[in-house]
Wavefront OBJ file of the C-alpha trace (Angstrom):
o trace
v -3.447 -2.858 -25.543
v -5.921 -4.695 -23.296
v -6.125 -3.394 -19.774
v -7.030 -5.537 -16.788
v -9.422 -3.642 -14.506
v -8.944 -4.231 -10.779
v -11.728 -6.633 -9.660
v -14.000 -5.932 -6.706
v -12.244 -6.556 -3.441
v -12.585 -10.209 -2.332
v -10.869 -11.983 0.497
v -7.867 -13.921 -0.847
v -7.955 -17.684 -0.579
v -4.641 -17.903 1.249
v -5.075 -16.207 4.632
v -1.960 -17.642 6.273
v -0.186 -14.264 5.853
v -2.670 -12.684 8.314
v -1.011 -14.430 11.214
v 2.623 -13.833 10.072
v 4.174 -10.863 11.873
v 7.703 -12.210 12.071
v 9.130 -10.018 9.258
v 9.128 -6.238 9.462
v 6.990 -4.718 6.669
v 9.885 -2.711 5.140
v 12.102 -5.807 5.074
v 9.335 -7.845 3.461
v 8.636 -5.130 0.879
v 12.311 -5.302 -0.191
v 12.226 -9.044 -0.719
v 8.866 -9.870 -2.295
v 8.752 -10.838 -5.932
v 7.870 -8.265 -8.580
v 4.386 -9.636 -9.360
v 3.236 -9.246 -5.754
v 4.830 -5.833 -5.542
v 2.739 -4.649 -8.511
v -0.340 -6.165 -6.834
v 0.382 -4.127 -3.685
v 0.764 -0.906 -5.660
v -2.466 -1.568 -7.586
v -4.365 -2.351 -4.386
v -2.906 0.709 -2.633
v -3.934 3.000 -5.541
v -7.408 1.493 -5.628
v -7.951 1.185 -1.878
v -6.238 4.334 -0.583
v -5.822 6.881 -3.393
v -9.016 6.254 -5.368
v -11.214 8.523 -3.205
v -8.783 11.391 -2.697
v -7.715 11.445 -6.371
v -11.241 10.696 -7.721
v -10.115 7.694 -9.718
v -12.840 6.016 -11.714
v -10.851 2.845 -12.291
v -7.417 1.392 -11.544
v -5.945 -1.055 -14.046
v -2.882 -3.264 -13.717
v -1.123 -3.651 -17.096
v 2.316 -5.063 -16.375
v 4.150 -7.350 -18.745
v 6.621 -6.688 -21.551
v 4.051 -4.722 -23.602
v 2.947 -2.259 -20.977
v 4.936 0.557 -22.688
v 6.172 1.884 -19.389
v 2.816 1.739 -17.608
v 2.581 -0.896 -14.865
v -0.464 0.645 -13.191
v -2.872 3.170 -14.707
v -5.437 5.051 -12.673
v -8.160 6.661 -14.826
v -9.807 9.925 -13.818
v -12.761 9.728 -16.221
v -14.869 7.173 -18.003
v -13.291 7.948 -21.359
v -9.917 6.575 -20.066
v -8.112 9.547 -21.680
v -7.027 11.265 -18.436
v -4.946 9.162 -16.027
v -2.003 8.800 -13.680
v 0.801 6.320 -14.206
v 2.485 4.245 -11.505
v 5.738 2.638 -12.609
v 6.868 -0.161 -10.242
v 10.404 -1.268 -9.723
v 11.358 -4.132 -7.471
v 15.175 -3.869 -7.058
v 17.585 -4.873 -4.305
v 19.150 -1.388 -4.280
v 17.736 2.159 -4.526
v 17.127 3.133 -8.143
v 19.845 4.993 -9.992
v 19.576 7.083 -13.184
v 21.295 4.323 -15.174
v 18.473 1.906 -14.203
v 15.604 4.314 -14.736
v 16.631 6.464 -17.760
v 15.052 4.059 -20.224
v 11.702 4.428 -18.397
v 11.854 8.185 -19.007
v 12.618 7.326 -22.655
v 9.538 5.145 -22.849
v 7.376 7.898 -21.356
v 8.591 10.338 -23.951
v 8.500 8.058 -26.970
v 5.063 6.481 -26.378
v 3.402 9.804 -25.637
v 5.079 11.311 -28.685
v 3.730 8.665 -31.091
v 0.296 8.847 -29.398
v 0.208 5.355 -27.947
v -1.248 6.967 -24.872
v -1.881 10.495 -23.688
v 0.398 12.575 -21.524
v -0.379 11.443 -17.951
v -1.514 13.961 -15.344
v 0.986 12.565 -12.858
v 3.793 9.956 -13.109
v 4.826 8.140 -9.963
v 7.950 6.125 -9.392
v 7.236 3.323 -6.890
v 10.298 1.326 -5.959
v 10.621 -1.398 -3.322
v 13.938 0.135 -2.131
v 13.185 3.690 -3.050
v 15.261 5.891 -5.272
v 18.965 6.776 -4.871
v 20.350 10.228 -4.340
v 21.370 10.801 -7.961
v 17.914 9.970 -9.294
v 16.298 11.964 -6.511
v 18.238 15.054 -7.568
v 16.898 14.615 -11.077
v 13.296 14.281 -9.840
v 13.721 17.296 -7.590
v 15.094 19.328 -10.535
v 12.955 18.003 -13.418
v 14.522 20.243 -16.081
v 17.812 18.349 -15.649
v 16.049 15.123 -16.765
v 15.587 16.513 -20.294
v 19.329 17.166 -20.892
v 20.535 13.980 -19.172
v 18.066 11.828 -21.102
v 19.329 13.267 -24.377
v 23.015 12.921 -23.451
v 22.559 9.247 -22.376
v 19.985 8.205 -25.012
v 22.384 6.124 -27.067
v 23.475 4.203 -23.938
v 20.131 3.572 -22.193
v 17.391 4.008 -24.811
v 18.809 3.296 -28.278
v 19.844 -0.351 -27.858
v 17.557 -3.123 -29.036
v 14.729 -4.128 -26.680
v 15.363 -1.196 -24.376
v 12.310 0.672 -25.705
v 11.497 -1.063 -28.988
v 12.728 -4.404 -30.291
v 14.742 -3.027 -33.242
v 16.353 -0.217 -31.264
v 15.499 3.469 -31.162
v 17.988 6.029 -32.455
v 17.678 9.600 -31.209
v 16.091 11.282 -34.256
v 15.662 15.064 -34.493
v 11.922 14.583 -33.839
v 12.552 12.601 -30.633
v 15.249 15.005 -29.490
v 13.011 18.003 -29.917
v 10.180 16.235 -28.100
v 12.430 15.258 -25.152
v 13.855 18.793 -24.885
v 10.333 20.172 -24.441
v 8.911 17.376 -22.307
v 7.410 18.480 -18.954
v 9.025 16.262 -16.350
v 7.417 18.127 -13.468
v 4.740 15.407 -13.536
v 7.296 12.950 -12.125
v 7.425 12.213 -8.369
v 8.308 9.360 -6.022
v 6.289 7.323 -3.584
v 8.777 6.223 -0.920
v 8.526 2.724 0.657
v 7.533 4.067 4.139
v 4.852 6.271 2.618
v 3.518 3.359 0.526
v 3.377 1.089 3.595
v 1.743 3.683 5.887
v -0.994 4.435 3.378
v -1.445 0.819 2.299
v -1.824 -0.259 5.917
v -5.199 1.530 6.042
v -6.602 -0.710 3.307
v -8.295 -4.085 3.761
v -5.600 -5.694 1.615
v -2.633 -4.920 3.828
v -2.947 -7.880 6.223
v -2.898 -10.418 3.369
v 0.633 -9.271 2.387
v 2.200 -8.161 5.658
v 0.232 -9.924 8.445
v -0.899 -8.388 11.653
v -4.538 -9.003 10.827
v -5.575 -9.987 14.365
v -6.092 -7.072 16.681
v -4.915 -7.386 20.243
v -7.702 -8.132 22.644
v -8.542 -5.256 25.005
v -7.331 -5.745 28.559
v -10.175 -6.747 30.908
v -10.394 -4.574 33.964
v -10.046 -6.254 37.355
v -13.402 -6.473 39.153
v -13.861 -3.901 41.858
v -13.830 -4.978 45.540
v -17.195 -3.383 46.432
v -20.420 -3.115 44.523
v -21.999 0.147 43.615
v -25.318 0.990 45.281
v -27.290 0.223 42.180
v -25.474 -3.033 41.625
v -26.488 -4.405 45.041
v -30.088 -4.611 43.921
v -29.343 -6.322 40.575
v -31.296 -9.512 39.983
v -28.061 -11.453 39.480
v -26.732 -10.333 42.884
v -30.015 -11.171 44.623
v -30.067 -14.620 43.077
v -26.432 -15.081 44.153
v -27.358 -14.170 47.766
v -30.156 -16.696 47.735
v -27.798 -19.428 46.475
v -25.297 -18.691 49.265
v -28.119 -18.568 51.825
v -29.277 -22.065 50.779
v -25.698 -23.340 50.885
v -24.972 -21.919 54.351
v -28.463 -22.590 55.662
v -28.776 -19.009 56.843
v -30.148 -15.805 55.398
v -27.429 -13.705 53.782
v -28.530 -10.286 52.553
v -25.405 -8.174 53.144
v -22.568 -8.350 50.658
v -19.983 -7.397 53.267
v -21.082 -10.277 55.473
v -20.792 -12.652 52.547
v -17.241 -11.493 51.774
v -16.306 -11.811 55.472
v -17.913 -15.280 55.669
v -15.989 -16.499 52.554
v -12.677 -15.255 53.892
v -13.271 -17.166 57.181
v -14.021 -20.414 55.294
v -10.915 -19.998 53.148
v -8.787 -19.526 56.296
l 1 2 3 4 5 6 7 8 9 10 11 12 13 14 15 16 17 18 19 20 21 22 23 24 25 26 27 28 29 30 31 32 33 34 35 36 37 38 39 40 41 42 43 44 45 46 47 48 49 50 51 52 53 54 55 56 57 58 59 60 61 62 63 64 65 66 67 68 69 70 71 72 73 74 75 76 77 78 79 80 81 82 83 84 85 86 87 88 89 90 91 92 93 94 95 96 97 98 99 100 101 102 103 104 105 106 107 108 109 110 111 112 113 114 115 116 117 118 119 120 121 122 123 124 125 126 127 128 129 130 131 132 133 134 135 136 137 138 139 140 141 142 143 144 145 146 147 148 149 150 151 152 153 154 155 156 157 158 159 160 161 162 163 164 165 166 167 168 169 170 171 172 173 174 175 176 177 178 179 180 181 182 183 184 185 186 187 188 189 190 191 192 193 194 195 196 197 198 199 200 201 202 203 204 205 206 207 208 209 210 211 212 213 214 215 216 217 218 219 220 221 222 223 224 225 226 227 228 229 230 231 232 233 234 235 236 237 238 239 240 241 242 243 244 245 246 247 248 249 250 251 252 253 254 255 256 257 258 259 260 261 262 263
């Protein structure tokens, strides 16, 4: 399978999103299309996680032939050690019925050697995961038994994992029973947004790129002693002296004189 390495960060051509702050980030995350959601996850992994996790490269696979690997982050130049980020853009939190086939792909493709066992496996869903799936992730040993008991429903049918269907053979069953699902964890939508907001890519998807201008302090009523002798102040005194046809050297007199003229 050909991977698509993440290119060097360049400013997107469409910058209109920078000025759009009308939609709350969480609401927008739930409604964006799946392609952009994968882009966000890839940019987050590359822009936020790369340094802390020591990633050498982050690749976006996607498509129908990704074998259950939307995003792959490699930890060495040999591309044999990596983390997987599986993206799901759904209107509702993920349930076991939706995700069980992804666990099946992970088991099957590592079993046949299509790719190595990942160091970590992250579920990244636009609406998070539901309570039933969360309980499985929190108790990873329960995934083994539930995957086996539901294999015929969620993994065996045609085009679920492979085009011709995938019966639960003794070899697959034994592999699933011994699979280490402790590598599985979730990246929640708020966590994804909070961490992604620190990257240079965030503003192009969620807006808010213009920082608020700092509030300018109101000028003070009286000058400091060192300010009275500033060249600008001296020149200003000379200008007022020429205008009023009298020598003005005291700032207090100038203020008093201006107040009288203004009534």
